[in-house]
N, C-alpha and C positions, 0 to 999 in steps of 0.2 A: 412709133405710135407708143404712147403711153399705156398703163394697165387700164382697164375698163372702169375702175373708179374714177380715175383722171379724165377719161374721156367722157364721162357722164356729167362730171362737174364742168366740165368744158362746154358742153351742150347745155346744161341749164344755164351757164354764162351766157351763150349766144342768146338763148330763148329770153332770158331776163332783159338783154340789150334790145332785143327785137320789140318786146313787150313797153320799153322805155321809150323807144322811137317812135311807134306806132301811136303811144300814148300821147308824146308830145305833138305829133301830126293831128291827132283827132282834136286836142285842145286847141291847136292854132285853128284848123279848119271850123271847129265849132264854133270859137269866139268870133271869128269872121261871119260866118252865117247868123249866128244868133244878133251879132250888134250891127250888122247891115240890112236887114230885110224885116220888113214890116208890112203885114199883109193888108189888104184893103177894109176887110172886116176887123174889128178891133175887139174881139174877144179878151185878149190881155187886159186892155185898160177896164172893159165891164168887170171881168173878174177881180181885178185890184180894186176896184172902187167897193165891191160887195164886200170884200175881206177888210179894207179899212174902216167901213161902216160897222161891220161886225165886230172889230176889235175896238170901235170906240165905244161898245156897249149896245150896239144896235141889235133888234130883235130879230134874229134870222127867220125868213119866210113870213114874217109880218111887217114890220119896217124896212127890213133887208130884203129885197129880192134875189132870189137863185134860182137856177136850174138844177143845181147839184146838190148833193148831201151833205150832212153836217161834217162828216169825217174830215173832208178837206179843210174846213173853218178851224175846227179843233186843232189840227195838224199845224195849220198856219199860225194860230194862237201859242203853242207851243213853240213853236220856230222863233217866231218873233219875240217872245218873253224871254226864253231861255238862251238862244244864241243871236239874237239881236238881228234876225233877217230883215232887212228894210223893205218895206213894202213900195218899192218904186220900180220904174222900168227895168233900172241897172240890177236893182237886186232881183227882180223876179226873173231876168235873164240869165244871171249867173246862178240862181237857184235851177232853174232848167237845163242849163248847160250840164252842171253837175249831174242832175239825174239823167240827161242823155248819155253821158259818159259811164253812169252807172248802169244803165240798160245793156249797153254793149260790154261791158266788162261781166255782168251778170250771165248774158247769153254765151260768152267765150267761156266761162266758167262752167257753166252747165254742160257745154260740149266737150270741154276738157274731161269733166268727170265722168260722162257717158263714153267717149272714143279713146279716152286717154291717151290722147294725141295733141302737144303743145300746137302743132301744125294748123289742124283743124280748128282748134279753140281760137286761135289768131285769126284765121280767116271767118270764122262765123261771129266774132267781136266786130272785126272790121266792116262784115256786110250789115250785121244790124245797126251800126254806128250811120253806114250810109244811107239805108232804108229809112232811118228815123229822122232824116234831114227836115222834116215837117215839124219837128220840135220848135223850129224856128217861128215857125207860122202859129203856134199854139202856145207860146210861153205862157206860163204861169197856170196851165190848164190843169184839172183833175187828171185828167188822162195820161198826163206826163208822169205823175206819181204812180198810177196804175202800171202803165207800161215799165217804169223802172222796177217795181215790185215783183212783177210776175215771175222773170227768170230766177230771181233768187228764192221764191216761195217754190217753183218747180225744183230747183237745185237741192233744197231741203227735203223736199218731200222722197226723191228719188233717190236719198241716202238712207232712207228708212228701209232695209234691207231684212229685218227679222221676220220670219214666217208667220208671226203671230201679229203683224202690225197692222191688220186691218181696221181695227176699232180706232186706234189711236190716229191713223191715217184720217179716218172719216170724221174725226173730231177736228183735225187740223183744217181739213178741207173745209169742213162746215164754217168754222172760225173766220177763214179766210174769205168764203163767198161772204160772210156777215159783213167784214171789214170791206169788202171791195163794195158791197152795197151802200154802204155809208158814205163810201167815196162818189159812186157812180152807179145808179141802181141797174141799169142794163149790163152792165160789166159784171155785176154780183149775179145776177140771173143768169147770164152767158155761163160763167163759171159754174155755177151750180149745176146747169144743164149737162155740161162738158163732164163733169164729177161723176154725176149719176150715169149717164151713158157708158162712161168708163168701167164704172162698178159692174154695170149689169153684163157688160164683156169679160171682165176679167177677175172679178171680184167673187168672194165664195157663194153668193147667190146665183149662180149661173141659171138661166133659164132651160127648161127641159127641151130636148131635141134640137138644139141649134137655132130656136126660134128667136132670130134677132131683127127680123124686118119691121115688126110692130113698134118695140121701143126707140128703135132707131129713126123709124119714121116719126114717131111722137117728139122725138127730141130735135129733128130737123124743123118740124112743124112749130115747135115752142121756139126755137131760134128766130124764125121766120116771124112770129108773132110778137117778139120783143122788140123786131126792127120794123115793124109794120108801117109805123109812122114815117120813115124816112125811106121805104122801098122803093122809092122813084130814083133815088141818089145811086150814082155808079159805085161807089165804096161798099153800099148794102148787096148790090148784086153780086159784086165779086166776093164779099165776104160769105154769102149763101151759097154761091158755087163751090167755095174752096170747102165750107163745111159739109155739102153733100157729097163731094168728091172724096175729101177726107174721111166721113163717116163710112162711105162705100169700102174704101180701103181697109179700113180698121174691121169692118164686119167680115171682109174677103180673109183677111189673114186670121181672123179667129175662127171662121168656119173650118181652116184647114188645120189650125191648133186648137181643139175643140176642149182638151183638157188643160187649159190654163189656168193656174192658181196664183195666188199672190207671190210665193216663193218663186216660181218658175218666170217671173216676169221682172224678177230683181227686186220685188216691194215686199 
């Protein structure tokens, strides 16, 4: 066996080769799924028509009907004008495939940074890619942009380790919430609720006596209120369940470690 430096180089080489193989498999599988599947509901076509009408000079929310925020249409205007993105089914699906892979890579990079383990990173990226197979049913949807952006946003936030990062983190999170709202208003609202709940738990403004029940209860209520219009759908109930259980877990951990501060949680 060679010296440690040589072994480290060999390990990096194998990790790199593994990433290339997995990326190739993901691209092939994603291409097959994206270009061989068409859902019964045609959100893709509906959104494409609204983008085309907007790019042709239509009045968004006036002559051009849309359920989504203006941020997505501004983004499409930039991509079509600067990078020549074709607003066709093929263009829309290549765009969605790129974001699908981008979301998986972002999740893997977030886990790599937190766990310092290439193996966990590859596993997280692969699991994310497989879980997001429904991108093929929601091609060209604003939610695809949101899902790709979130892991990269979190990766940027967790890298801020300075003890006095509170104000800058709040500014960044507020800006992110505003941008997410411009893409999809319910996502921006949910992100804002999540950040406020996190701040109450581990920020500088901790509540006295460990009384977390009221703010966490209000946070869960806010989430359910934002989703009230679709509460009968299965995914909403699952999301609500995960939110409640996850919030309870965070509260339990925080009650055990009552003296958490920004620097002690890596922020």
